[in-house]
N, C-alpha and C positions, 0 to 999 in steps of 0.2 A: 504494499500499500504506500504510496507516494505520500511524502510529507507535505503540509502547506507551505507557502513561499515564506522565506526568511526576510524580515525587515531589519535593517540596521541603521540607526539614526547616529548621526555625528553632529556636533562633537562630544554629546553625552556618552556614547559607546553603547547605549541600551538598545536591546535587540530582542525580537520574539517572532513567533510564526503565527501568520494570520491567513484565513482562507482567502482565495482569490476572490476580488471584488470588495475587499475591505477598503474603505476610504483611508488614506493615508493619516488624516486628522484623527480618525478613530483609533488607529493603531497607536499614535502619539498618546493619546489620552490614556489608553489602557497599560502603556508602559511608563507613564509619568514623565514622559518627554515635553520639554518646555516649548509648546508651540501654541501661540497665541490664535484666538478666534472670537470676535464679538457678535458675528451676524448668524450664530447658529447654523453654520455650514451652508448658507445659500449663495455663497459665492459674491457677496456684496462688499465685505470690509477689506478683503485682500491680506488680513493680518496672517493668515495661515500660509503664505507663500513658502515653497520648500524648493531645494535644487537636488533633483536626482543625479547620480552618476552611474556612468556606464562603463564596462570594461572588466579586467581581471582584477580582482582584490585579494592577493594572497594572504595578507594580514588577517582578513575576515572569512577567507576560505569560501569565497563565492565569485561567480562570474556573472555580471549583470548584463542581460540582453537589452537590446533597444526597446523590445516590447514588454519590459518589466513591469511599466505602468500602463494604465488604459490609454487609449488615445485622447488626444486634446478634444474637449467637448464645446458644445454651444455656449456655456456659461463662461468658460475661460476665454473663448473667442470674444465674447461680448466685452468682458472685462479688459481684454487686452486692446481691443478697439476703442473703448471709451477712456480708459485711464492708463492703459500700457503696462506690460509685464517685462521685466528684464530677461534677455536671452537667457533661455536654459531654466527659467522659473516655471513652477507649476502651482496650482491653488491646491493645498493639502485637503480641502473638503472636497475637490472634484476628482482628483487622481486617485484611482484605485490600483490595489496591488493585483498584479498578474503574475509576477514571478519574484525570483530573489532580487533585492534591490538595497542600494545604498542612499541614504536620504540625508542631505546636509539641511540643517535648520539654520538659516541666516541670523545673524544678531538682531536685525529689524524684526524679525518674526518670533522672537522670543519673549515671553511675558515679563520675565524678570531680567532687567539690564544688568550687564556685568559691572562690578565693582573693578575699577581700575586700581589694581595692587600695585603696578609699577609708577607710583607718584613720583613727582620730581623731587630731587634733593634740593635743600636750600643752601648748599655750600656755595661760597662765592666763586666766580669765574673772572679772571682777567679778560677784559673785553678787547678783542682785536679781530672783529668778524672780517670774512672775506667780502662780504657785500655790505656797502654802506651807501648813504645818501650824500649827495654833493650839490650844493647850490652854485650856479655858475651864471655869469653875465656874459652873453654872447655878441659879438659886433653884428650890427645890421648889414644886410647885403648891399654892396657897392657896385654899380655898374661899371666903375673904373678899375675895380679890382675884384674881377669875377671869381667866386669860389661857391661850393655848395654849402648848404647849411650844416650838414654833418662836419665837413671840413673846418668851418669857423667854430663848431662846438669842440672838435679836437683841440682846436688852437688855444681856446679859452681854458680848457681843462689842463693843458700843459702850462699856460702861462699863470693860471690862478691856483693850481693845486699840484703842479709838477707831475702831472700823471700823463704818461706817453703810451703810445700803441694801443688805442682805444678802438674797439670794433663795434658794430650794431647790425642786428640782423633786420630783415625785411619788415616784421612788424613794428619795430621802432622807427625805421624810416617812414612808415605810414603815419606815426603819431608825431614826428619830429616838427614838421612845419607848423601844423596847427598849434602844438604846445609853445613854440618859441613866438608865434604871433599873439596868442592869447595872453601869454606871460610877458609882453612887452620886451622880449629878448632877454627874460630872465627865466630859468628853468631849474628844476631839481631832478637830477638823474640817480637812479638806483645803479651803483657801479659795482660790478664783480671784479675784484682784485686778484688776478692770477698769482699762482705761487711758482717759485722757481724759474723766473724768467718769462712766464706766460704772460700775454697781454691782458689788458682789462676789456670788460665787455658791459655794455649798456644793457640793463634788463627792463628798465622802464623809465618813463620820463613823464614829468608834470609840469604845467605852466606855473611859473611863479615860485613861492615857497611852499613845498609839500610838508605839511605838519602832521599828517595822518600816521606816518611811521611806515617801516617795512618790517616783515616778520619772516621767520624761518620754522621749519619742522624738524625736530630730533626724533627719529623713528627707530625703535629698536624692533625689528621684524624677527619675532620668535617662532618657533615651530608650532605653538600652541596658540599663542596670543601675539597681537600686534599693539604695541603702546606708541603713543606719540605725544611729545610736549610741543606746544605752540609758544614760540619764544620772541620776544621783541628784540630785534638786532641792534638796537641803540644801547640797551643796558642789560640784556640777558634775561629780563624778567619773563616768568611764564605765566602766560594768560590763561592757559587752559591745559589740562592734561586728559587724555581719552585713551580708549583702546577697545579693541574687539577681537573676537575669536578669528584664528587664520583659517579662512574657508578651505585650504588645502587639507585640513584634517579628514575630509571625506575621502581623500585619495589615500591615506595612510596616517596613523597617529604619530608614528616615529619617522625619522629621516630616510632610514633604510627602506621603509615600506614605500615611501613616495618615489625613491630611486628605483625600485622594483616596478612600482606602477608605470614609471616612464620606459622602463626595459621593456615590459610586456604589452603596453598599449601604444602603438604607433600615434604620434601626436600628443602623447600624454604630458610630455613637459611643456608643449604650448598651453594645452589646457590648464595645467597648474600655475604657469605664468600668467595668463590672463585672469584666473581667479584671484591671484594675490594683488595684481595691480588694480582691479577693480576694487577690492577691499580698501586698498590704500587710498584710492580716489574717494571713496565713501567717508573712510575716516578724516580725510583731509577736509571734506565739506563739513562735516559734522563738528570737527574742532574749532573750524573758522566761526562757525555760527556760535558755538559755545563761547568763544573768545570774543564775539561781537565785532568781528573785522570782515572786511571784503576779502574772500579768498584769493584773489588776483594781488593783494598785497603780500601773499606768500612768495618770496622771490629765491629761496634757497631751501634745500632739504639735505639733511645727513642721515645715512643708513647705516646701522650696524646690525650684523645678522652672522649666523653659521654659514658654513660653506656651501651647504645644499641650498638654503635659502638665497644665499648671495647669487648663485648660478641661475636659480629659477626666477629671480627678480630681474636679473639681466637677460633672460630669455636664452640661457645657455643649457644645454642638456646636461644634467648632473650625473650621467651614467659611469663617467670615470672616478666619481667619488665613491662608487659603490664597490670598487675593487682595488686590489692593491696594485701599484703604490699610491692610491688616492691622489692622484693629480689634478691640481687647480688649472682652470683655464687661465688664470692670472691670479697672483697673490697680492699684486701691488695696489694701491689706493687708487681710486678712479674718480674722474670729474667728468661729467657729462650732461648734456641738456635734459631737462625733465621730459620733454616731449620724446626723448629716445626710449623712455620707459613708459610710454602711454599715460603719464601723469597729468590729466587734463583738467583737474579739479583746482589747480593753483596757477599762478602766472605763467603764460605760455612761453616766457623767456627764462623761466626759473632754471638754476643750476642744481645739479646733485653732486654730493660728495659721498664716497662710499670708504670708510676706514679700509686699511690693508687687512689681509687675513694672515694668520701666522703659519698654517698648514693646512693639509687637506682635510682634517677633521677639527682643526682649531681655528675658528674664523674671526671676523671683523667684531663680533661681540666680545670675544675675549680680549682682543686689542683694546676695545672700548673700556673694559674693566680694568686693564692694566694702566690705561690713561687716567682712569678715576682714582684707583687705588695705589697706584705707584709702587707696587714691591720692589721694583728695582732701585728705589731710594731707601728701602727700610734698613734700619740698623739690625733689627732682630729677624728671625725666620717666620716669615708669615704664609699661612695657607689661606688663599682666597678661593671661595667655592660659590660659583655662580649657578644656583640650583634651577633647573628647568628640565624639559624634555630631553634636552641634549646638554649635561652639564659641563661647563668649563671650568678648569681647575687650574690655578697658577700657585706655584711654591717658589719662594725666593726671598733674597734680600739684595743688599747693594752689590753683592759680589757676582750673583748667579741667579737667573730666573728660568724656572721649567714650566712647561705648559702641557696639558693633555685634555681629551674630551672623553666623557663617559656616556653611553648610551642609557640614561636612566628610564627613558620611556614617559608616558603621560600620566603615571599614577600619581605622581606629585601635584598634578593640575586637576585631581579629582576624577580623571578619565579613567576607564576600565575598573572602575569601583562600583559596586553594586547599587550603592545609594549615593553615588558620587555626583557632583555637579560642579560647574564654575563658581567662582567668587560672585555670588549675588545676593540680595536681601533674602533673608530666609535660610540661608545655608548655615550650617554649624560649623564656626571657625575655631572655637575653644572648647576644651572639655576637660573635666576632671572625674576621676573615679575614686570613691572612697575605698581604701584598701581592706576595710573591716567589713562593711555592708556590701561592697560591690556595686553600690548605687551610683549612677553617673549624674552629673549635671553639667550644662553647657551653656554657651552662648552663640547667639546667631548674628550674621551681619545685619545691621540696621537696628539692633536692639542693644542697649547698655547693660540689660539686666541679666543675670544668671537664671537659669530655668527653674531653680528652686527659690527665687526671691519672689517676695509678694508683688503682685501686679504684672509678672512675666506673661501671663496669658493674654491680659488686655493689651500690653505694650507690643507684642508679637502678633496680635490678631490681623494686622494689615497685610503681612506677608505670609505668616504661618512657619511652621518649620518644614523645609522643603526637601532638604538633603545635606550632604556633607561635603565641603570643599576641601582643596588640598592640604591647607593647614590643619584643618579639622581631622582628617584622617591620619596625619602623621602624629598629631597629639593623642589621638584615640588608641592608636597601636602601642605608643609609648606607655600611656596611662594603663592600658590592659596589661601590659608587661609588669609594671611597677605594683599593680593591684592583685597579680597573681592569677589573672583571668587567663594569661597567655604564658606558656612556658618558653624557655630560651630558644627552642627549634622553631617556635612560631605556632604551636599547636594550641588552638582554643579548648579549654577543659569543658567537660559536661557540668550540667547543672548539680550533680552529685558530687563531682570532683572539686568544683568551684565553690559551691555552696550558695548559688543564686539561680533562681528561675530565668534569669536573663539569659543564659547560656543555653540556647535553644537547639535541638537537634535539626541538622539540615543535611539530609542524605547519610553519608557515612562520616560526616564532620559536624562541626557546630557553628553557630554564629552567636555573637553577642548583641543583644537588643539595646539600643540607646534611648530610642523614643518611638512610642506607638501612637500615632495620631489616626489610627484607622476609625475610631469611634466618631471623629469629627469629619470623615472622608479624607483625612490626610494620609501621608506615607507611613510605613513602618520603617524605620531607618536602624539597620544592622550592619555591624561589621562582620563579614563572612570569612570563611578560611581561604577563600579565593581572594578576598581584598588583602588579607595578610600576607599571601604569596606575592601578589602584585608589588606591595610596597617592600617586602624583603629583596625583590629582584631589584627594585629601583635603588634602594639605599645600598646594596651590596656593590652595584655598579659604581655608585658615587664613592663610596669607601675604597674599594679597590683601586680606582683611579688615583685617589690621593695617597693611598699606601704606595703605590708605584712611584710617584714622584719622590715620595720620602726614601725609598730604596735607591733611587737614582742619585739622590743628593747624599746618600750616606747616613741618614738619621733615623731615629725611632720616634721622636717627638718633635713638636714645633713649638715656637714660643706663644703664637697667638693664631687665631683662626677668625677669618671674616667671612660671614655669610651674605651672600649678595643675591639679588634676583627677587622675584615675587615673594618668595618665602622668606627671605632674609629678615625682613621687617615683621613677621608674622609667626615664626616659630621660636620658642624659647630654647636657649642653649641646652637646658636640661633635657627636653624632649628629644632634641637632635642627638644628643650624646647617647641617651638610653637607648634610642633606636639603633645607635651604631652607624649613623650616617657619616660621621666625621671622627677623627682620631681623638683619643683621650687627652684632654687639656683642662686646665683650671677654667672653670664656668666663667669668672670674671674676665677671661682673656678671649672668650668667644663673643663677638660683637656682630652688629649688622650694619651693613653699608647701603641697604635699601636697594633701589634700582641702580647698581653701579654701571651696568651696560648703557642704560639710558642717560646716566649722568656724563659718562664718557662721550656720548653722541652730543650732548649739550655743550660740553666743553670744545669739541671739534667744531661744533656749528658757530660758536662765538670766538674761536681763537684760531688764526692761521698758524700762529707759532706752535700750538698744542698739535696741529696736524703734521707739521714737520717733525715735532719732537717723538709722536707716536710711530711715525713711518721709520724713524731711526731706532727705537726702541724694539719694535717688532723684529728687527734683523738680529737682534741680540738675544731674543728669547729662544730656548732649546726646546724643541717639540719631542714629546715621548709618545710613540704610537702605541696605544693600549691594544690594538687589534692584534698585534704581532708579538706582544710580550708574554711568554709563558707564565710569568709570576703573575699577571693580571687574573688569569682563571684561579689561581691559588688563593690569591686574596679574596676573590669574589665568593668562592666556596666558603671560606673562613667567616666572611661577613655576613653569611646568610643567617646566622644564628643573632640573637637579639641580647646584647649588642655584638658580642663576636664569641666564636668558639675557641679562638685561640690567644687573641689579645686580651690581657688582663683588665684593662681600663681600671687602674688603681685609684686615679683621682675621682673618677665618677663612684666607685664603690665607697669611697669614704664620705661621699655626699649623699647618695642614694643607694641604700641597701635593696638589691633586688630579691623577690622571694625565690627559693629554691624549691621549684615545682617540676614535675614531669608528667605530662598528659599522653606520653606515647604508650605503645602496646605494653611496655613493661612497667609503666608508671602506675603507682597506687592510686587508689580512689579514695581512702580514707583521709581524714584531716586536711580536707581540701585539696588534695592531690599533692600534699608535701611529702618529701622523702627524706630520710636521714642520710648523710655521707657516710660511706663505708670507710671503716678505719683503715689506713695504709699499712 
């Protein structure tokens, strides 16, 4: 008997089988997928727009045929005719399941908008922007000394500002004469100042004195999320920060899955490039509106990204990055016009700067972290960990800096987790478990109260408790270990072993119940054995990468640890240490750098000197390739235990004694699963 078609939703990762003919909106609601709809499925509101993907998806184990959804119907045709649907979009209330399908839910179709975890740092930046405003007085035309308006503008820039070798494109030439005459031969130009002997280029021109300012975007293009900061190029002030999910998730949650998609689906790389460029245009428009500016005043953009995202942004097939020796098309920094990347939502003459990559698996995002945190100037040995779907790790001091990347996967982002979701209002972000009663209490995004505080139900009524995000699942697993719900191998004990009915049987394993909202139509939020394994895989890869760099440096300890990325500001050092994400170190020496990659992008946006500096520093960083190092696998296996099966973690043990429990086949069930140590 054939199975019903499999429907997989991204970015949530939720999946289920549904009979042919089931509307996608119905499937989403049954799985708890965050897909909006206000018109009751009549095809009027368009809130339930979805983006189906077709082709081979090895990560999901499916091949999606072109007929996986029902054909375009009259309701969709009418809506498209009247209001317009983006290319590739369908209405979830109208499209029905006909075969296995992968469905992406765009950010604008999600009920709960993502909370931008990658907020801008408030650290000062020395301003030296590549693009600046210049007010200039131009000679009027003279019949006796014939020359063009552009030539006289160049002459004025040379005489008044000592700026030579200025060029202008056709769009500027079209605006030049009206601007000069309206401004009575006084104009303001946005001038892009080239580096290393490059000439300058006029990006825009206004009659008279232009006082509205010019702006730039610093974009951290991650595998799972895209974060942007809108900055005033006169003083570096951040007007707005925003973010959205990377739509490429539907082609694969991790980088190698996307490389595989490009390999197995002709034109797949082009499809992914189009998706991410469209998302960046959407983000640019939204952040300009949020900042209260005309998007045409955005005249420069800086990107930081990992190598696979780097190539897909540029429209380069990433296939070579999926196999040794992991060759980049180019590792150098790049400057190019925004139109070359189809960035149409900003000024048509805007320029783009992309930081250099360090190596085939260590990209411009790691370079941005190095620019922000400057391990190359540190007196002590610092480990900088940028936690994400693909973790970048730096270890070094003023004498030597090493770098590597670790494929942690999307579990830290809340993906591949049974009750997981992105960071949005209603998501559990903090959790504590009483070691005696095994009872949990938690906090959700959008509410300052803990779940056991008076008034929590009323304060959280607007959002409800909807799921658990990345920081929440990390704290949950660490708290389960500290409370004795979880043994060192990662096994969840039974209700009898642990002493709480919250440990529920689930097949041959168990799950721990955090919250049951089913009485009010809400979700049951649990941590399953599969969730534990996903976190173990992610944290083991992270720790193994750090330990490999320590081996290369010839050390067993580090002086301090800096957590960067979306999680750096949201995970306590204690929980990270209990989980075994990072090497043992004094907890007061484990600090957060926030979004270091985003801050590095802002530094590069605001400082030409910083661009030159990081281009030089990158050449001095030594790359360690985890994919070909035998010790990586050894460290990975050891790190699968919580916190570690080999490393003693003496500093952690002195602060947080962990219960000695064993819930394996040989583990006892009495005394809450505790067992005595054998005498040697």
